[in-house]
DRENDO-1510 file (C-alpha; in Angstrom, 1 decimal, always signed):
<recs>
REC; n; res; u; v; w
REC; 1; MET; -1.5; +8.2; -13.1 .
REC; 2; ALA; -1.1; +11.8; -14.3 .
REC; 3; VAL; +1.0; +14.0; -12.1 .
REC; 4; HIS; -0.4; +17.4; -11.0 .
REC; 5; GLY; +2.0; +20.1; -10.0 .
REC; 6; ALA; +2.4; +23.9; -10.1 .
REC; 7; GLY; +5.7; +25.0; -11.7 .
REC; 8; ARG; +8.3; +27.6; -10.7 .
REC; 9; GLU; +10.6; +29.4; -13.1 .
REC; 10; VAL; +14.2; +28.3; -13.3 .
REC; 11; GLN; +16.7; +29.9; -15.6 .
REC; 12; GLU; +19.7; +28.1; -16.8 .
REC; 13; ARG; +22.4; +28.9; -19.4 .
REC; 14; GLY; +20.9; +28.3; -22.9 .
REC; 15; GLY; +17.5; +29.2; -21.7 .
REC; 16; VAL; +16.2; +25.8; -20.7 .
REC; 17; GLY; +14.5; +25.6; -17.4 .
REC; 18; ILE; +14.2; +22.3; -15.6 .
REC; 19; LEU; +11.6; +22.2; -12.8 .
REC; 20; GLY; +11.7; +20.1; -9.7 .
REC; 21; GLN; +9.6; +17.7; -7.7 .
REC; 22; THR; +6.0; +17.5; -6.6 .
REC; 23; SER; +3.7; +14.9; -5.1 .
REC; 24; ASN; +0.7; +12.9; -6.4 .
REC; 25; SER; -2.6; +12.4; -4.5 .
REC; 26; ASN; -1.1; +9.5; -2.5 .
REC; 27; ARG; +1.8; +11.7; -1.3 .
REC; 28; SER; +4.3; +9.6; -3.1 .
REC; 29; PRO; +7.2; +11.3; -4.8 .
REC; 30; SER; +6.4; +12.0; -8.4 .
REC; 31; TYR; +8.8; +13.5; -10.9 .
REC; 32; TRP; +7.9; +16.0; -13.5 .
REC; 33; LYS; +9.8; +18.4; -15.8 .
REC; 34; ALA; +9.1; +21.6; -17.6 .
REC; 35; ALA; +11.1; +23.5; -20.2 .
REC; 36; SER; +11.4; +27.0; -21.6 .
REC; 37; THR; +13.0; +28.4; -24.7 .
REC; 38; GLY; +15.3; +31.4; -24.5 .
REC; 39; ALA; +17.0; +33.9; -26.7 .
REC; 40; PRO; +20.7; +33.5; -27.3 .
REC; 41; ASN; +21.4; +35.8; -24.3 .
REC; 42; SER; +19.6; +33.2; -22.1 .
REC; 43; ALA; +16.6; +35.5; -21.5 .
REC; 44; LEU; +13.8; +33.4; -19.9 .
REC; 45; ILE; +10.8; +33.6; -22.2 .
REC; 46; GLY; +8.5; +30.7; -21.6 .
REC; 47; PRO; +8.0; +28.3; -18.7 .
REC; 48; ALA; +5.7; +25.4; -19.3 .
REC; 49; SER; +4.7; +22.5; -17.2 .
REC; 50; ALA; +3.7; +18.9; -17.9 .
REC; 51; LYS; +1.6; +16.2; -16.4 .
REC; 52; THR; +3.2; +12.9; -17.3 .
REC; 53; PRO; +2.3; +9.2; -17.1 .
REC; 54; LEU; +4.3; +6.6; -15.2 .
REC; 55; ALA; +5.8; +9.2; -13.0 .
REC; 56; SER; +3.9; +8.1; -10.0 .
REC; 57; THR; +5.6; +5.9; -7.5 .
REC; 58; ASP; +2.4; +4.5; -6.1 .
REC; 59; ARG; +3.1; +0.8; -5.8 .
REC; 60; SER; -0.5; -0.2; -6.2 .
REC; 61; GLY; -1.0; +2.2; -9.2 .
REC; 62; TRP; -1.6; -0.6; -11.7 .
REC; 63; THR; -2.0; -4.3; -11.3 .
REC; 64; ARG; -3.1; -5.1; -14.8 .
REC; 65; GLN; -1.0; -5.6; -17.9 .
REC; 66; ASN; -2.3; -2.7; -19.9 .
REC; 67; LEU; -2.4; +1.0; -18.9 .
REC; 68; GLY; -3.6; +4.2; -20.6 .
REC; 69; PRO; -2.6; +7.2; -18.5 .
REC; 70; ALA; -3.4; +10.8; -19.5 .
REC; 71; VAL; -0.8; +13.3; -20.6 .
REC; 72; GLU; -1.0; +17.1; -20.5 .
REC; 73; VAL; +1.4; +20.0; -21.3 .
REC; 74; HIS; +0.3; +23.5; -20.7 .
REC; 75; ARG; +1.6; +27.1; -20.2 .
REC; 76; LEU; +2.0; +28.1; -16.6 .
REC; 77; GLN; -0.7; +30.4; -15.3 .
REC; 78; GLY; +0.2; +34.0; -14.8 .
REC; 79; THR; +2.9; +34.3; -17.6 .
REC; 80; HIS; +2.7; +35.4; -21.2 .
REC; 81; HIS; +6.2; +34.1; -22.1 .
REC; 82; ALA; +5.1; +30.8; -23.6 .
REC; 83; ARG; +3.0; +32.4; -26.3 .
REC; 84; GLY; +3.8; +31.1; -29.8 .
REC; 85; GLN; +5.9; +28.2; -28.5 .
REC; 86; ARG; +5.4; +24.9; -30.2 .
REC; 87; ARG; +5.9; +21.7; -28.3 .
REC; 88; PRO; +6.7; +18.4; -30.1 .
REC; 89; ARG; +6.8; +15.5; -27.7 .
REC; 90; ARG; +8.5; +12.2; -28.2 .
REC; 91; TYR; +8.4; +8.9; -26.3 .
REC; 92; ARG; +10.8; +6.0; -26.6 .
REC; 93; ARG; +10.0; +2.6; -25.3 .
REC; 94; GLY; +12.1; +1.5; -22.4 .
REC; 95; PHE; +14.7; -1.3; -22.3 .
REC; 96; ARG; +13.4; -4.8; -22.5 .
REC; 97; GLY; +10.4; -5.8; -20.3 .
REC; 98; GLY; +8.0; -6.8; -23.1 .
REC; 99; THR; +6.0; -3.6; -22.7 .
REC; 100; LYS; +5.2; -1.3; -25.7 .
REC; 101; ALA; +4.3; +2.3; -25.4 .
REC; 102; THR; +1.9; +3.8; -28.1 .
REC; 103; VAL; +1.6; +7.6; -28.1 .
REC; 104; HIS; -1.7; +9.5; -28.8 .
REC; 105; PHE; -0.5; +13.1; -28.6 .
REC; 106; PRO; -0.6; +16.1; -30.9 .
REC; 107; GLN; +2.8; +17.2; -32.3 .
REC; 108; GLY; +3.6; +20.9; -32.9 .
REC; 109; HIS; +1.0; +22.2; -30.5 .
REC; 110; VAL; +1.1; +26.0; -29.8 .
REC; 111; LEU; +1.0; +26.4; -26.0 .
REC; 112; ASN; -0.8; +29.7; -26.1 .
REC; 113; SER; -3.8; +28.0; -27.8 .
REC; 114; GLY; -4.4; +25.9; -24.6 .
REC; 115; ALA; -3.3; +22.8; -23.0 .
REC; 116; ALA; -2.2; +19.9; -25.2 .
REC; 117; SER; -3.8; +16.6; -24.0 .
REC; 118; GLY; -3.3; +13.1; -25.0 .
REC; 119; SER; -2.4; +9.6; -23.7 .
REC; 120; VAL; +0.2; +6.9; -23.8 .
REC; 121; ASP; -1.0; +3.3; -24.0 .
REC; 122; TYR; +1.3; +0.7; -22.3 .
REC; 123; THR; +0.6; -2.8; -23.5 .
REC; 124; THR; +2.3; -5.9; -22.3 .
REC; 125; GLY; +2.0; -9.2; -24.2 .
REC; 126; ALA; +0.9; -12.4; -22.7 .
REC; 127; ILE; +3.2; -13.6; -19.9 .
REC; 128; PRO; +3.6; -17.3; -19.3 .
REC; 129; LYS; +2.8; -18.4; -15.7 .
REC; 130; GLY; +5.8; -18.2; -13.4 .
REC; 131; ARG; +7.5; -15.7; -15.6 .
REC; 132; VAL; +8.9; -12.3; -14.4 .
REC; 133; ASN; +9.7; -9.9; -17.2 .
REC; 134; ALA; +12.9; -7.7; -17.1 .
REC; 135; LYS; +12.5; -4.3; -15.5 .
REC; 136; ALA; +11.9; -1.5; -18.0 .
REC; 137; LYS; +11.4; +2.2; -18.2 .
REC; 138; THR; +10.2; +4.8; -20.7 .
REC; 139; HIS; +12.1; +7.8; -22.0 .
REC; 140; TYR; +10.2; +11.1; -22.4 .
REC; 141; SER; +11.5; +14.0; -24.4 .
REC; 142; TYR; +10.1; +17.6; -24.8 .
REC; 143; THR; +11.2; +20.1; -27.4 .
REC; 144; PHE; +10.0; +23.7; -27.3 .
REC; 145; THR; +10.5; +26.1; -30.2 .
REC; 146; LYS; +9.7; +29.7; -31.0 .
REC; 147; PRO; +10.7; +31.7; -34.1 .
REC; 148; GLY; +13.7; +33.8; -33.5 .
REC; 149; TYR; +14.6; +32.0; -30.3 .
REC; 150; THR; +17.0; +29.2; -29.4 .
REC; 151; PRO; +15.0; +25.9; -29.1 .
REC; 152; GLY; +14.8; +24.4; -25.7 .
REC; 153; ALA; +14.5; +20.7; -24.8 .
REC; 154; VAL; +14.4; +18.5; -21.8 .
REC; 155; SER; +14.1; +14.7; -21.4 .
REC; 156; TYR; +13.9; +12.2; -18.6 .
REC; 157; ASP; +13.1; +8.6; -17.8 .
REC; 158; SER; +10.0; +7.2; -16.1 .
REC; 159; ALA; +10.1; +5.2; -12.9 .
REC; 160; VAL; +11.3; +1.7; -13.5 .
REC; 161; TYR; +8.5; -0.8; -13.8 .
REC; 162; ARG; +8.3; -4.6; -14.0 .
REC; 163; CYS; +5.5; -7.0; -15.2 .
REC; 164; ASP; +5.0; -10.6; -14.3 .
REC; 165; ASN; +2.8; -13.6; -14.0 .
REC; 166; TYR; +4.9; -15.2; -11.3 .
REC; 167; TYR; +1.9; -16.2; -9.1 .
REC; 168; GLY; -0.1; -17.4; -12.1 .
REC; 169; SER; -1.4; -20.9; -12.4 .
REC; 170; ARG; -3.4; -23.0; -14.8 .
REC; 171; GLN; -6.6; -21.8; -13.1 .
REC; 172; ALA; -5.8; -18.1; -12.9 .
REC; 173; ASN; -3.8; -15.6; -14.9 .
REC; 174; ARG; -2.4; -13.1; -12.4 .
REC; 175; SER; -0.4; -10.9; -14.7 .
REC; 176; GLY; +0.3; -7.4; -13.6 .
REC; 177; CYS; +2.9; -4.8; -13.1 .
REC; 178; ALA; +4.5; -2.8; -10.3 .
REC; 179; ILE; +7.1; -0.1; -9.6 .
REC; 180; PRO; +9.5; -2.3; -7.6 .
REC; 181; GLU; +11.6; +0.4; -6.0 .
REC; 182; VAL; +8.5; +1.6; -4.0 .
REC; 183; PRO; +7.9; -0.2; -0.7 .
REC; 184; THR; +4.5; -1.8; -0.2 .
REC; 185; ALA; +3.2; -3.0; +3.2 .
REC; 186; VAL; +1.6; -6.1; +4.7 .
REC; 187; SER; -0.5; -6.0; +7.8 .
REC; 188; MET; -0.3; -8.2; +10.9 .
REC; 189; VAL; -3.1; -6.3; +12.7 .
REC; 190; GLY; -5.6; -8.7; +14.2 .
REC; 191; ILE; -3.1; -11.6; +14.6 .
REC; 192; PRO; -2.8; -11.2; +18.4 .
REC; 193; TYR; +0.6; -12.7; +19.5 .
REC; 194; ILE; +2.4; -12.0; +16.2 .
REC; 195; ASP; +1.2; -8.4; +16.3 .
REC; 196; ASP; +2.1; -8.0; +19.9 .
REC; 197; GLY; +5.6; -9.5; +19.5 .
REC; 198; ILE; +6.5; -7.0; +16.7 .
REC; 199; ARG; +5.1; -4.1; +18.8 .
REC; 200; ARG; +7.3; -5.1; +21.8 .
REC; 201; LEU; +10.4; -5.2; +19.5 .
REC; 202; ARG; +9.6; -1.7; +18.1 .
REC; 203; SER; +9.0; -0.3; +21.6 .
REC; 204; SER; +12.5; -1.3; +22.6 .
REC; 205; GLY; +14.1; +0.2; +19.5 .
REC; 206; GLY; +13.6; -2.3; +16.7 .
REC; 207; HIS; +12.9; -0.3; +13.6 .
REC; 208; TYR; +13.3; -2.7; +10.6 .
REC; 209; GLY; +10.0; -2.9; +8.7 .
REC; 210; ASP; +8.5; +0.0; +10.7 .
REC; 211; PRO; +6.6; +2.3; +8.2 .
REC; 212; TYR; +7.0; +5.2; +10.7 .
REC; 213; GLY; +10.6; +6.0; +10.1 .
REC; 214; GLY; +12.2; +2.6; +10.0 .
REC; 215; GLN; +14.2; +0.8; +7.4 .
REC; 216; PRO; +12.2; -1.5; +5.0 .
REC; 217; LEU; +12.6; -5.2; +4.9 .
REC; 218; HIS; +13.3; -6.9; +1.6 .
REC; 219; TRP; +11.5; -10.0; +0.4 .
REC; 220; MET; +13.6; -13.1; -0.5 .
REC; 221; ILE; +12.6; -16.0; -2.8 .
REC; 222; ASN; +15.2; -18.6; -1.7 .
REC; 223; PRO; +13.6; -21.6; +0.2 .
REC; 224; THR; +17.0; -23.0; +1.2 .
REC; 225; GLN; +18.1; -19.7; +2.9 .
REC; 226; GLU; +14.7; -19.2; +4.3 .
REC; 227; ASP; +15.0; -22.6; +6.1 .
REC; 228; LYS; +18.4; -21.6; +7.4 .
REC; 229; ASN; +17.2; -18.3; +8.7 .
REC; 230; ARG; +14.3; -19.9; +10.6 .
REC; 231; LYS; +16.6; -22.6; +12.2 .
REC; 232; ALA; +19.1; -19.9; +13.2 .
REC; 233; VAL; +16.6; -18.2; +15.5 .
REC; 234; CYS; +13.9; -20.7; +16.4 .
REC; 235; PRO; +14.5; -23.5; +18.9 .
REC; 236; ARG; +13.4; -27.0; +18.1 .
REC; 237; SER; +10.7; -26.9; +20.8 .
REC; 238; ALA; +8.7; -24.4; +22.8 .
REC; 239; PRO; +9.6; -23.8; +26.5 .
REC; 240; PRO; +7.3; -25.7; +29.0 .
REC; 241; ASP; +5.1; -22.6; +29.8 .
REC; 242; MET; +4.4; -22.0; +26.1 .
REC; 243; GLN; +3.6; -25.7; +25.6 .
REC; 244; ARG; +1.1; -25.6; +28.5 .
REC; 245; ALA; -0.5; -22.5; +26.8 .
REC; 246; GLY; -0.7; -24.3; +23.5 .
REC; 247; ARG; +1.6; -21.8; +21.9 .
REC; 248; THR; +4.1; -24.2; +20.3 .
REC; 249; SER; +4.7; -22.5; +16.9 .
REC; 250; CYS; +7.7; -20.2; +16.6 .
REC; 251; ASP; +7.1; -16.9; +14.8 .
REC; 252; GLU; +10.3; -15.0; +13.9 .
REC; 253; TYR; +10.7; -11.4; +13.0 .
REC; 254; PRO; +12.0; -10.2; +10.7 .
REC; 255; PHE; +10.4; -13.1; +8.7 .
REC; 256; ALA; +12.7; -15.9; +7.6 .
REC; 257; SER; +11.7; -15.1; +4.0 .
REC; 258; THR; +13.4; -11.7; +4.1 .
REC; 259; LYS; +17.0; -10.6; +3.4 .
REC; 260; GLU; +17.1; -9.4; +7.0 .
REC; 261; GLY; +15.8; -12.8; +8.4 .
REC; 262; GLY; +17.7; -15.2; +10.7 .
REC; 263; THR; +20.7; -13.6; +12.4 .
REC; 264; HIS; +21.5; -11.1; +9.6 .
REC; 265; LEU; +20.5; -8.2; +12.0 .
REC; 266; PRO; +21.8; -7.6; +15.6 .
REC; 267; ALA; +19.9; -9.3; +18.4 .
REC; 268; ASN; +18.2; -6.0; +19.4 .
REC; 269; GLN; +16.6; -5.7; +15.9 .
REC; 270; ARG; +14.9; -9.2; +15.9 .
REC; 271; GLU; +12.6; -11.3; +18.0 .
REC; 272; ILE; +10.7; -14.5; +18.2 .
REC; 273; THR; +7.2; -15.1; +19.6 .
REC; 274; TRP; +5.6; -18.4; +20.5 .
REC; 275; VAL; +2.1; -18.5; +19.0 .
REC; 276; HIS; -0.7; -21.0; +18.3 .
REC; 277; ILE; -0.2; -22.8; +15.0 .
REC; 278; GLN; -3.4; -21.2; +13.7 .
REC; 279; GLU; -1.7; -17.8; +14.0 .
REC; 280; ASN; +1.2; -18.8; +11.8 .
REC; 281; ARG; -1.2; -20.2; +9.2 .
REC; 282; SER; -3.2; -17.1; +9.2 .
REC; 283; GLN; -0.1; -15.0; +8.8 .
REC; 284; GLY; +1.0; -17.2; +5.9 .
REC; 285; GLY; -2.3; -16.7; +4.2 .
REC; 286; ARG; -2.1; -12.9; +4.5 .
REC; 287; ILE; +1.5; -12.8; +3.2 .
REC; 288; THR; +0.6; -15.0; +0.2 .
REC; 289; ALA; -2.4; -12.8; -0.8 .
REC; 290; TRP; -0.3; -9.6; -0.3 .
REC; 291; ARG; +2.6; -10.9; -2.5 .
REC; 292; GLY; +0.2; -11.8; -5.3 .
REC; 293; LYS; -1.7; -8.6; -5.2 .
REC; 294; MET; +1.3; -6.3; -5.0 .
REC; 295; HIS; +3.6; -8.4; -7.3 .
REC; 296; VAL; +6.3; -8.7; -4.7 .
REC; 297; MET; +9.5; -10.3; -6.0 .
REC; 298; ASP; +12.9; -11.2; -4.7 .
REC; 299; GLY; +14.6; -8.1; -3.2 .
REC; 300; ASP; +11.5; -5.9; -3.2 .
REC; 301; PRO; +11.3; -3.5; -0.2 .
REC; 302; PHE; +8.3; -3.6; +2.1 .
REC; 303; TYR; +7.0; -2.6; +5.6 .
REC; 304; VAL; +5.0; -4.5; +8.2 .
REC; 305; ILE; +2.0; -2.8; +9.8 .
REC; 306; VAL; +1.0; -3.7; +13.4 .
</recs>
């Protein structure tokens, strides 16, 4: 999950330049920093850029417990200012989470001699089935020095990540990790009446869960509230015409198993559709598979594709 970006020079008091934001290949926001060292008069003498691990916000970036992303720090093309700069780099393990970061990276590298490449191994210990580790993050720190100049430094934190084996069982270990703040998506395409019901709602202004400019939904793990949400919007029995058509199962949107379910949203942002029982079962299977693959937990944001 190395981030690739071209830098731009930024001068700040003290001669430390902090560069902005770029994107990874999946068009998700990815954060990266660069630093320069300056003379006491704040003259800009050496921009440098970095490719950093765990900066990606691609939700599906890693579903296993151990990760070994590449790291690279180099002098920006087209400038001679970074010559002679040395770049120590430090990593500090994030808070809690049971994940350890091990650095394989040269210290004291002179930028003019070429890019410095290495890696950081993230390893998570065995997670008992049903367990969700605490969220964690990793702290990155760059220090740039050059004889006769004021040292420059910059540091930042990685995206917050979380590892779990919540969906594990005696038959299968489903340990993995995710960046929970990044929405994922579940598809209802091919489930005819459910798909059509959500489309009708969106055509009339319903935008929750719509990946094209709408607000995300948020998963909820609370069976009691889920039952209340469903009862709040679904009648006990289908109307006569739906009974004659064999569509006797109520499908509610937003799902009862979301924070937005039931009557938490205005009436114009929700709907119910009467479907065949097989459709609801098919939907349930898709959602279960999606939750396990994407490590979706209580409060995680997501979209619904139709």
